MARBA-3410 file (N, C-alpha, C, O; in Angstrom, 1 decimal):
206
1.1,-1.0,0.0,0.2,0.0,-0.2,0.5,1.3,0.1,0.9,1.6,1.3 ~ 0.5,2.1,-0.9,1.3,3.3,-1.0,1.3,4.4,0.4,0.2,4.6,1.0 ~ 2.4,4.9,0.8,2.0,5.9,2.1,1.1,7.2,1.3,1.1,7.6,0.1 ~ 0.3,7.4,2.7,-0.5,9.0,2.4,0.7,9.9,2.3,1.7,9.8,3.0 ~ 0.5,10.7,1.2,0.5,12.0,0.8,0.0,13.2,1.4,-1.2,13.6,1.4
1.4,13.8,2.0,0.3,15.1,2.6,-0.3,16.3,1.5,-0.2,16.2,0.3 ~ -0.9,17.2,2.1,-0.9,17.8,1.2,-0.5,18.3,0.9,0.5,18.5,1.7 ~ -0.5,19.4,-0.7,0.7,20.0,-1.1,0.9,21.7,-0.7,-0.1,22.4,-0.6 ~ 2.0,22.0,-0.6,1.6,23.8,0.5,1.5,24.4,-0.8,0.7,25.4,-0.8 ~ 2.1,23.9,-2.3,1.5,25.1,-3.2,0.2,25.1,-3.6,-0.4,26.1,-4.2
-0.6,23.8,-3.3,-2.1,24.0,-3.8,-2.8,25.1,-3.6,-3.6,25.3,-4.6 ~ -2.8,25.9,-2.6,-3.6,27.3,-2.6,-3.0,28.1,-3.3,-3.7,28.9,-4.0 ~ -1.5,28.3,-3.5,-0.7,29.3,-4.3,-1.7,28.8,-5.9,-2.2,29.5,-6.7 ~ -1.7,27.4,-6.0,-2.4,27.4,-7.5,-3.6,27.4,-7.8,-3.9,27.8,-8.9 ~ -4.6,27.0,-7.0,-6.1,26.9,-6.4,-6.1,28.7,-6.4,-6.1,28.9,-7.6
-6.1,29.7,-5.7,-6.3,31.0,-5.7,-6.7,31.6,-6.6,-7.8,32.1,-6.5 ~ -5.5,31.6,-8.0,-5.7,32.6,-8.5,-7.0,31.9,-9.5,-7.8,32.7,-9.9 ~ -7.1,30.7,-9.7,-7.8,30.2,-10.6,-9.5,30.2,-10.0,-10.4,30.0,-10.8 ~ -9.6,30.4,-8.9,-11.0,30.1,-8.3,-11.7,31.9,-8.2,-12.8,32.4,-8.1 ~ -10.4,32.5,-8.1,-10.5,33.8,-8.0,-11.6,34.3,-9.9,-12.7,34.9,-10.0
-10.8,33.8,-10.8,-11.4,33.8,-12.1,-12.8,33.5,-12.1,-13.7,34.4,-12.1 ~ -12.8,32.1,-12.0,-14.1,31.3,-11.8,-15.1,32.3,-11.0,-16.2,32.6,-11.4 ~ -14.3,32.8,-9.5,-15.9,33.6,-9.4,-16.4,34.6,-9.6,-17.5,34.9,-9.2 ~ -15.3,35.6,-10.6,-15.5,36.8,-11.2,-16.9,36.4,-12.5,-18.0,36.8,-12.7 ~ -16.1,35.3,-13.1,-16.9,35.1,-14.0,-18.3,34.5,-14.0,-19.2,34.7,-14.9
-18.3,33.6,-12.8,-19.6,33.0,-12.3,-20.4,33.9,-11.8,-21.6,33.6,-11.9 ~ -20.2,34.9,-11.2,-20.8,35.7,-10.3,-21.2,36.5,-11.8,-22.5,36.5,-11.8 ~ -20.9,37.0,-12.7,-21.6,38.2,-13.4,-22.7,37.1,-14.1,-23.9,37.2,-14.2 ~ -21.8,36.0,-14.6,-23.5,35.1,-15.5,-24.5,34.7,-14.3,-25.5,34.2,-14.6 ~ -24.2,34.9,-13.0,-25.0,34.6,-12.0,-26.1,35.6,-12.1,-27.3,35.3,-12.2
-25.6,37.0,-12.2,-26.6,38.5,-12.1,-26.8,38.4,-13.3,-27.7,39.2,-13.5 ~ -26.5,37.7,-14.8,-27.4,38.1,-15.6,-28.2,37.0,-16.0,-29.2,37.3,-16.7 ~ -28.1,35.9,-15.8,-29.0,34.6,-16.0,-30.3,33.9,-14.7,-31.4,33.3,-14.9 ~ -29.8,34.4,-13.7,-30.6,33.9,-12.8,-31.9,34.6,-12.4,-31.7,35.7,-11.9 ~ -32.8,34.3,-12.4,-34.0,35.1,-12.2,-34.0,35.9,-10.8,-33.2,35.5,-10.0
-34.7,36.8,-10.5,-34.7,37.6,-9.1,-35.9,37.0,-8.5,-37.0,36.8,-9.0 ~ -35.5,36.5,-7.1,-34.6,37.4,-6.3,-33.0,36.4,-5.8,-32.3,36.6,-4.9 ~ -33.1,35.5,-6.7,-32.1,34.6,-6.0,-30.5,35.7,-6.9,-29.4,35.9,-6.5 ~ -31.2,36.1,-8.0,-30.2,37.0,-9.0,-29.0,38.2,-7.7,-27.8,38.3,-7.6 ~ -29.6,38.6,-7.4,-29.4,39.4,-5.9,-28.2,38.6,-5.0,-28.0,39.1,-3.9
-27.5,37.6,-5.1,-27.3,36.5,-4.6,-25.9,37.0,-5.4,-24.8,37.0,-4.8 ~ -26.0,37.3,-6.7,-24.3,37.8,-7.5,-23.7,39.1,-7.2,-22.5,39.4,-7.5 ~ -24.6,39.9,-6.5,-24.2,41.1,-6.2,-24.1,41.6,-4.3,-24.2,42.7,-3.7 ~ -23.9,39.9,-4.0,-23.6,40.1,-2.6,-21.9,40.1,-2.1,-20.9,39.5,-2.5 ~ -22.0,40.9,-1.3,-20.8,40.7,-0.5,-20.5,39.4,0.5,-19.5,38.6,0.6
-21.9,39.6,1.0,-21.7,37.9,1.4,-21.0,37.0,0.9,-19.9,36.7,1.2 ~ -21.7,36.4,0.0,-21.3,35.4,-0.9,-19.7,35.6,-1.2,-18.9,34.7,-0.7 ~ -19.3,36.8,-1.9,-17.7,36.4,-2.0,-16.8,36.4,-0.5,-15.8,35.8,-0.4 ~ -17.4,37.1,0.7,-16.7,36.9,1.9,-16.9,35.3,2.1,-15.8,34.8,2.3 ~ -17.8,34.5,2.0,-17.7,32.9,2.8,-16.8,32.3,1.4,-15.9,31.5,1.6
-17.1,32.6,0.0,-16.1,32.2,-1.2,-14.5,31.9,0.1,-14.1,30.9,0.5 ~ -14.2,33.5,0.3,-12.7,33.5,0.9,-12.7,32.4,2.2,-11.8,31.5,2.4 ~ -13.9,32.8,3.0,-13.6,31.3,4.2,-13.7,30.2,3.7,-13.2,29.3,4.4 ~ -14.4,29.8,2.6,-14.3,28.1,2.5,-13.0,27.8,1.7,-12.6,26.7,1.3 ~ -12.2,29.2,1.4,-11.0,28.8,1.0,-10.2,28.5,2.1,-9.5,27.4,2.1
-10.1,29.4,3.5,-9.3,29.3,4.6,-9.7,27.9,4.6,-8.8,27.0,4.4 ~ -11.2,27.3,4.9,-11.4,26.8,5.4,-10.4,25.2,5.2,-10.0,24.3,6.0 ~ -10.5,25.4,3.5,-9.6,24.1,3.0,-7.9,24.5,2.8,-7.1,23.7,2.2 ~ -7.6,25.4,3.4,-5.8,25.4,3.3,-5.5,25.3,4.9,-5.6,26.2,5.7 ~ -5.1,23.9,5.1,-4.4,23.4,6.4,-3.2,23.6,6.3,-2.5,22.6,6.4
-2.5,24.9,6.0,-1.3,24.8,6.4,-1.0,26.5,6.8,-0.2,27.3,6.4 ~ -2.0,26.6,7.6,-1.8,27.9,8.8,-2.5,29.0,8.0,-2.8,29.0,6.8 ~ -2.5,30.1,9.1,-3.5,31.2,9.4,-2.9,32.2,8.2,-3.7,32.7,7.4 ~ -1.8,32.3,8.0,-0.9,33.4,7.2,-1.6,32.8,5.4,-2.2,33.4,4.6 ~ -1.0,31.1,5.4,-1.4,31.1,3.5,-2.7,31.1,3.4,-3.1,31.3,2.2
-3.7,31.0,4.3,-4.9,30.9,4.7,-5.7,32.4,3.9,-6.7,32.5,3.2 ~ -4.8,33.4,4.6,-5.2,35.0,4.6,-4.6,35.1,2.8,-5.4,35.5,2.0 ~ -3.7,35.0,2.7,-2.7,34.8,1.6,-3.5,34.7,0.0,-3.5,35.4,-1.0 ~ -4.0,33.3,0.5,-4.8,32.6,-0.7,-6.2,33.2,-0.9,-6.5,33.8,-1.9 ~ -6.9,33.2,0.0,-8.1,34.0,0.0,-7.9,35.7,-0.3,-9.0,36.1,-0.8
-7.3,36.4,-0.2,-6.8,37.7,-0.7,-6.5,37.2,-2.0,-7.4,37.6,-2.8 ~ -5.8,36.7,-2.5,-5.6,36.1,-4.1,-7.1,36.0,-4.6,-7.2,36.8,-5.6 ~ -7.8,35.5,-4.4,-9.1,34.9,-4.7,-10.0,36.0,-5.1,-10.6,36.1,-6.2 ~ -10.0,36.8,-4.0,-10.5,38.0,-4.0,-10.4,39.2,-4.7,-11.1,40.2,-4.5 ~ -9.3,39.2,-5.4,-8.6,40.0,-5.8,-8.6,40.0,-7.0,-8.7,41.0,-7.7
-8.5,39.0,-7.4,-8.4,38.1,-8.4,-9.7,38.1,-9.2,-9.8,38.4,-10.4 ~ -10.5,37.9,-8.5,-12.4,38.0,-8.9,-12.7,39.0,-9.5,-13.5,39.0,-10.5 ~ -12.0,40.5,-8.9,-12.9,41.6,-9.5,-12.2,42.2,-10.9,-12.9,42.9,-11.7 ~ -11.1,42.1,-11.0,-11.0,42.2,-12.6,-11.7,40.8,-13.2,-12.3,41.0,-14.2 ~ -11.7,40.0,-12.9,-12.2,38.9,-13.6,-14.0,39.2,-13.5,-14.8,38.7,-14.3
-14.3,39.8,-12.9,-15.7,40.0,-13.4,-16.3,40.9,-14.6,-17.2,40.8,-15.4 ~ -15.4,41.8,-14.3,-15.4,43.2,-15.2,-15.0,42.6,-16.6,-15.8,42.9,-17.5 ~ -14.2,41.8,-16.9,-13.5,40.9,-17.6,-14.7,40.2,-18.5,-14.8,40.3,-19.7 ~ -15.5,39.4,-17.6,-16.6,38.7,-18.2,-17.8,39.5,-18.6,-18.7,39.0,-19.2 ~ -17.9,41.0,-18.3,-18.8,41.5,-18.7,-18.2,41.9,-20.1,-19.0,41.9,-21.1
-17.0,42.3,-20.2,-16.7,43.2,-21.2,-16.4,41.8,-22.4,-16.5,42.2,-23.5 ~ -16.0,40.4,-22.1,-16.4,39.3,-23.2,-18.4,39.5,-23.1,-19.0,40.2,-23.9 ~ -18.9,38.9,-22.5,-20.7,38.7,-22.7,-21.0,39.8,-23.0,-20.8,39.7,-24.2 ~ -21.4,40.8,-22.9,-22.2,42.2,-23.0,-21.2,42.8,-23.4,-21.1,42.5,-22.2 ~ -20.2,43.5,-23.8,-19.2,44.1,-24.6,-19.4,45.3,-23.8,-19.6,46.4,-24.3
-19.1,45.2,-22.1,-18.8,46.0,-22.0,-17.2,47.1,-22.0,-16.3,46.5,-22.6 ~ -16.9,48.4,-21.5,-15.4,48.6,-21.6,-14.4,47.9,-21.0,-14.8,47.2,-20.1 ~ -13.4,47.9,-21.3,-12.5,46.9,-20.5,-11.8,47.5,-19.5,-11.2,46.9,-18.5 ~ -11.9,49.0,-19.8,-10.9,50.2,-18.9,-11.8,50.0,-17.0,-11.3,50.1,-15.9 ~ -13.0,49.9,-17.2,-13.5,50.5,-16.1,-12.6,48.9,-14.9,-13.0,48.9,-13.8
-11.5,47.9,-15.4,-10.7,47.0,-14.8,-10.2,47.7,-13.7,-10.3,47.4,-12.5 ~ -9.5,48.7,-14.4,-8.8,49.7,-13.8,-9.1,51.3,-13.1,-8.2,52.1,-12.7 ~ -10.6,51.3,-13.0,-11.5,52.5,-12.8,-11.0,52.4,-10.8,-10.9,51.5,-10.0 ~ -10.9,54.1,-10.8,-11.1,53.8,-8.8,-11.7,53.1,-8.3,-11.5,52.4,-7.3 ~ -13.0,53.3,-9.2,-14.2,52.2,-8.1,-13.4,50.7,-8.2,-13.5,50.1,-7.1
-12.6,49.8,-9.4,-12.6,48.8,-9.4,-11.6,48.6,-8.0,-11.9,47.9,-7.1 ~ -10.3,49.3,-8.1,-9.2,49.3,-7.5,-9.8,49.5,-5.9,-9.1,49.1,-4.9 ~ -11.0,50.0,-5.8,-11.3,50.1,-4.7,-12.1,49.0,-4.1,-12.3,49.0,-2.8 ~ -12.5,48.2,-4.7,-13.4,46.8,-4.5,-12.0,45.7,-4.3,-12.1,44.6,-3.8 ~ -10.8,46.2,-4.8,-9.6,45.2,-4.9,-9.1,45.4,-3.7,-8.8,44.4,-3.0
-9.0,46.7,-3.1,-8.9,47.0,-1.7,-9.3,46.0,-0.5,-8.7,45.4,0.3 ~ -10.7,46.1,-0.8,-11.9,45.6,0.2,-11.6,43.9,0.2,-11.5,43.2,1.2 ~ -11.3,43.5,-1.3,-11.0,42.2,-1.5,-9.5,42.2,-0.5,-9.0,41.0,-0.5 ~ -9.1,42.5,-0.2,-7.8,42.3,0.7,-8.0,42.4,2.0,-7.3,41.6,2.7 ~ -8.9,43.3,2.7,-9.3,43.3,4.0,-10.1,42.2,4.2,-9.7,41.5,5.2
-11.3,41.6,3.6,-11.8,40.6,3.4,-11.1,39.4,3.5,-11.1,38.6,4.5 ~ -10.2,39.2,2.1,-9.4,37.6,2.2,-8.8,37.7,3.7,-9.0,36.6,4.3 ~ -8.0,38.7,4.6,-7.5,38.2,5.3,-8.5,38.2,6.6,-8.3,37.3,7.4 ~ -9.1,38.7,6.7,-10.3,38.3,8.0,-11.2,36.9,7.6,-11.4,36.1,8.5 ~ -11.6,36.9,6.3,-12.6,35.4,6.4,-11.3,34.1,5.6,-11.5,32.9,5.4
-10.2,34.6,5.3,-9.3,33.3,5.1,-8.9,32.9,6.4,-8.8,31.7,6.7 ~ -8.7,33.9,7.2,-8.4,33.7,9.2,-9.1,32.4,9.7,-8.6,31.3,10.0 ~ -10.6,33.1,9.8,-11.8,32.7,9.6,-11.9,30.8,9.5,-12.0,29.9,10.3 ~ -11.7,31.1,8.2,-11.9,29.9,7.8,-10.9,28.6,8.4,-11.4,27.4,8.5 ~ -9.5,28.9,9.0,-8.8,28.4,9.7,-9.4,28.4,11.3,-9.3,27.2,11.7
-9.7,29.0,11.9,-10.2,29.1,13.0,-11.2,28.4,13.2,-11.3,28.2,14.3 ~ -12.2,28.0,12.5,-13.7,27.5,12.4,-12.9,26.1,12.9,-13.4,25.5,13.9 ~ -11.8,25.4,12.2,-11.3,24.4,12.5,-11.1,24.1,13.5,-10.9,22.9,13.7 ~ -11.0,25.1,15.0,-9.9,24.8,15.7,-10.7,25.2,16.8,-11.7,25.8,16.6 ~ -10.3,24.9,18.4,-11.2,24.6,19.3,-11.2,26.0,19.8,-10.6,27.0,19.4
-12.2,25.9,21.1,-12.1,27.4,21.8,-12.6,28.6,21.5,-13.5,28.6,20.6 ~ -12.3,29.5,22.1,-13.1,31.2,21.4,-12.7,31.1,20.0,-13.7,31.4,19.4 ~ -11.5,30.7,19.0,-11.3,30.6,18.0,-12.3,29.9,17.2,-12.5,30.4,16.1 ~ -12.7,29.2,17.5,-13.1,27.9,16.8,-14.7,28.5,16.6,-15.3,28.5,15.6 ~ -15.3,29.2,18.0,-16.6,30.1,17.9,-16.9,31.3,16.7,-17.8,31.5,16.0
-15.5,31.7,16.8,-15.8,32.9,16.2,-15.4,33.0,14.9,-15.9,33.8,14.1 ~ -14.6,32.0,14.5,-14.6,31.2,12.7,-15.4,30.5,12.4,-15.5,30.1,11.3 ~ -16.3,30.2,13.2,-17.9,29.2,12.9,-19.0,30.3,12.8,-20.0,30.0,12.0 ~ -19.0,31.7,13.6,-19.8,32.8,13.3,-19.9,33.8,12.5,-21.0,34.4,12.3 ~ -18.7,34.1,12.0,-18.2,35.2,10.8,-19.0,35.1,9.6,-19.6,36.1,9.2
-19.3,33.7,8.8,-19.9,33.5,7.9,-21.4,33.7,7.7,-22.1,34.0,6.7 ~ -21.6,33.4,8.9,-23.3,33.4,9.5,-23.6,35.2,9.5,-24.5,35.8,9.0 ~ -22.4,35.8,10.2,-22.4,37.2,10.5,-22.7,38.1,9.5,-23.5,39.1,9.6 ~ -21.9,37.5,8.1,-22.0,38.2,7.2,-23.0,38.5,6.8,-23.4,39.6,6.8 ~ -23.9,37.0,6.3,-25.3,37.0,5.5,-26.3,37.7,6.6,-27.4,37.9,6.1
-26.0,38.0,8.0,-26.8,38.8,8.7,-27.0,39.9,8.6,-28.1,40.3,8.4 ~ -25.7,40.7,8.6,-25.3,42.3,8.4,-25.8,42.2,6.9,-26.1,43.3,6.4 ~ -25.9,41.3,6.1,-26.2,42.1,4.5,-27.8,41.7,5.1,-28.3,42.7,5.6 ~ -28.5,40.7,5.2,-30.0,40.9,5.3,-30.5,42.2,6.1,-31.5,42.7,5.8 ~ -29.7,42.6,7.0,-30.2,43.8,7.5,-30.0,45.3,6.7,-30.5,46.4,7.2
-29.4,45.3,6.0,-29.3,46.1,4.6,-30.2,46.1,3.9,-30.5,47.2,3.4 ~ -30.9,44.6,3.7,-31.9,44.6,3.0,-33.0,44.9,3.3,-33.7,45.6,2.6 ~ -33.3,44.5,4.7,-34.3,44.9,5.4,-34.6,46.6,5.5,-35.7,47.0,5.4 ~ -33.4,47.3,5.6,-33.5,48.9,5.5,-33.8,48.7,3.7,-35.0,48.4,3.9 ~ -33.8,48.7,3.0,-34.0,48.9,1.8,-35.4,48.9,1.7,-36.2,49.9,1.4
-35.8,47.3,2.1,-37.6,46.9,1.8,-38.5,48.0,2.7,-39.7,48.2,2.4 ~ -37.8,48.5,3.6,-38.5,49.1,4.4,-38.6,50.7,3.6,-39.5,51.6,3.7 ~ -37.6,50.8,3.0,-37.9,51.8,1.8,-38.6,51.7,0.4,-38.6,52.7,-0.4 ~ -39.1,50.7,0.3,-40.0,50.5,-0.8,-39.3,49.7,-1.6,-39.9,49.4,-2.6 ~ -38.0,49.0,-1.6,-37.1,48.3,-2.5,-38.0,47.4,-2.9,-38.8,47.3,-2.0
-38.2,46.7,-3.8,-39.0,45.9,-4.5,-38.8,44.0,-4.5,-38.3,43.4,-5.4 ~ -39.3,43.7,-3.4,-38.7,42.3,-3.4,-37.8,42.1,-2.4,-37.2,41.0,-2.4 ~ -37.4,43.3,-1.1,-35.9,43.3,-0.4,-36.4,42.4,0.8,-35.5,42.1,1.6 ~ -37.7,41.9,1.1,-38.1,40.9,2.3,-37.9,39.3,1.5,-38.0,38.4,2.3 ~ -37.8,39.1,0.6,-37.2,37.9,-0.4,-35.7,37.9,-0.1,-35.2,36.8,0.2
-35.1,38.7,-0.2,-33.5,39.1,0.2,-33.4,38.5,1.9,-32.6,37.7,2.4 ~ -34.2,39.3,2.4,-34.0,39.0,4.0,-33.9,37.8,4.1,-32.9,37.3,4.5 ~ -34.9,37.0,3.8,-35.6,35.4,3.9,-34.1,34.6,3.6,-33.6,33.8,4.4 ~ -33.4,35.0,2.0,-32.4,34.2,1.5,-31.4,34.0,2.6,-31.1,33.0,3.3 ~ -31.0,35.4,2.7,-29.8,35.6,3.6,-29.9,35.0,4.4,-29.1,34.0,4.5
-30.7,35.1,5.4,-31.3,34.5,6.8,-31.5,33.1,6.5,-31.5,32.6,7.6 ~ -31.5,32.5,6.0,-31.9,30.7,5.3,-30.2,30.3,5.4,-29.7,29.4,6.0 ~ -29.5,31.5,4.4,-27.9,30.9,4.0,-27.1,31.1,5.5,-26.3,30.3,5.8 ~ -27.5,32.4,6.4,-27.0,32.3,7.4,-27.1,30.6,8.3,-26.2,29.8,8.6 ~ -28.3,30.5,8.6,-28.8,29.3,9.7,-28.0,28.0,8.6,-27.2,27.2,9.1
-28.3,28.0,7.5,-27.5,27.0,6.9,-26.1,26.9,7.1,-25.8,25.7,7.1 ~ -25.3,27.7,7.3,-24.0,28.0,7.7,-23.5,27.4,8.7,-22.6,26.6,8.7 ~ -24.6,27.9,10.0,-23.7,27.4,11.2,-24.0,26.2,11.4,-23.5,25.6,12.4 ~ -25.0,25.3,10.2,-24.9,24.0,10.8,-24.1,23.4,10.3,-23.8,22.3,10.6 ~ -23.6,24.2,9.2,-22.5,23.2,8.2,-21.1,22.9,8.8,-20.3,22.0,8.9
-21.1,24.7,9.3,-19.4,24.8,9.9,-19.4,24.4,11.3,-18.4,23.8,11.7 ~ -20.7,24.8,12.6,-20.4,23.9,14.1,-20.4,22.3,13.6,-21.0,21.6,12.8 ~ -19.5,22.2,14.6,-19.5,20.8,14.7,-20.8,19.7,15.9,-21.3,18.6,16.0 ~ -20.9,20.8,16.4,-21.6,19.9,17.8,-22.9,20.7,17.5,-23.1,21.2,16.4 ~ -23.9,20.8,18.9,-25.2,21.2,19.1,-24.6,22.5,20.0,-25.0,23.6,19.9
-23.7,22.2,20.6,-22.6,23.8,21.5,-22.2,24.5,20.7,-22.9,25.6,20.5 ~ -21.3,24.3,20.0,-20.7,25.3,19.2,-21.5,26.0,18.0,-21.1,27.0,17.5 ~ -22.6,25.4,17.6,-23.6,26.1,16.6,-24.3,27.3,17.5,-24.4,28.4,17.2 ~ -24.8,26.7,18.6,-25.5,27.9,19.4,-24.5,29.0,20.0,-25.0,30.1,20.3 ~ -23.3,28.7,20.1,-22.5,29.9,20.5,-22.3,30.4,19.2,-22.0,31.6,19.2
-22.3,29.7,17.9,-21.9,30.6,16.9,-22.7,31.8,16.9,-22.3,32.9,16.9 ~ -24.6,31.2,16.8,-25.6,32.2,16.7,-25.2,33.3,17.8,-24.9,34.4,17.3 ~ -25.2,33.1,19.1,-24.7,34.1,19.9,-23.6,35.2,19.6,-23.6,36.3,20.0 ~ -22.8,34.5,18.8,-21.8,35.5,17.8,-21.9,36.0,17.2,-21.1,37.0,17.0 ~ -22.9,35.7,16.4,-22.8,36.3,15.1,-23.6,37.5,15.0,-23.4,38.3,14.0
-24.7,37.6,16.0,-25.4,38.7,16.0,-24.7,39.8,16.5,-24.8,40.7,15.7 ~ -24.2,40.0,17.4,-23.0,41.1,17.9,-22.0,41.6,16.5,-21.8,42.8,16.2 ~ -21.5,40.3,15.8,-20.7,40.4,15.0,-21.1,41.1,13.6,-20.5,41.9,12.9 ~ -22.6,40.5,13.6,-23.1,41.1,12.4,-23.5,42.6,12.7,-23.7,43.2,11.7 ~ -23.8,43.3,13.8,-23.9,44.8,14.1,-22.9,45.6,13.6,-22.9,46.4,12.7
-21.8,45.1,14.3,-20.2,45.8,13.9,-20.3,45.7,12.7,-20.3,46.7,12.1 ~ -20.5,44.4,12.0,-20.0,44.5,10.7,-21.3,45.7,9.7,-21.0,46.5,8.8 ~ -22.2,45.5,10.1,-23.3,46.2,9.5,-22.9,48.3,10.0,-23.3,49.4,9.5 ~ -22.2,48.0,11.0,-22.0,49.7,11.4,-20.6,50.1,10.5,-20.4,51.2,10.0 ~ -19.5,48.8,10.3,-18.4,49.4,9.9,-18.9,49.4,8.1,-18.2,50.2,7.4
-19.6,48.9,7.6,-20.1,49.3,6.2,-20.6,50.4,5.9,-20.1,51.1,5.0 ~ -21.6,50.7,6.8,-22.3,52.0,6.8,-21.2,53.3,7.1,-21.5,54.4,6.8 ~ -20.3,53.0,7.6,-19.1,53.9,7.6,-18.5,53.9,6.2,-18.8,54.8,5.4 ~ -17.7,52.9,5.9,-17.0,52.3,4.6,-17.9,53.2,3.9,-17.6,54.4,3.7 ~ -19.5,52.7,3.2,-19.5,52.9,1.9,-20.4,54.1,2.4,-21.5,53.9,1.8
-20.6,55.3,3.2,-21.2,56.5,3.2,-20.2,57.6,3.5,-20.7,58.8,3.6
END
């Protein structure tokens, strides 16, 4: 029987840019092809954050490597999205280097570090495991709060998006939490984290 080989340290380096290209293309295709309200998931900052978390979860060689891989994923996904828009519907390719695109790439660095590390923490015991498991749910709860604000202002179908985001938050708690107690703790921590995230998003965007 052949000995079991350890996971390659080069896998995150190779996978992250490829995954970033796929994320950008799939995101644009999703927005343009999937019917509303599910199409809003293509515009979801929470989906991109959880993609970074999933890559961090997959990386088993330390928080630093996970943070770098998740950052590469998100930074590459931004120009990939605009490249897809140029190839599929003829948008101007110059938007790839527009200030708004560069700003999203900067946000990708921040989100990649936070959620990449959270992906590795979610496998740990103690408070790191609780925070790691809570963050992917928290980011969907935060987005649900934004949709709720829009719905109260008359945004069409906004309550459907609130329901979808909350359902995804609950699903992530179940999937990431290993037993009932960590899941309950993750829910308790996710709510204040969502409130902090909503405040940060309001400050950054406003």
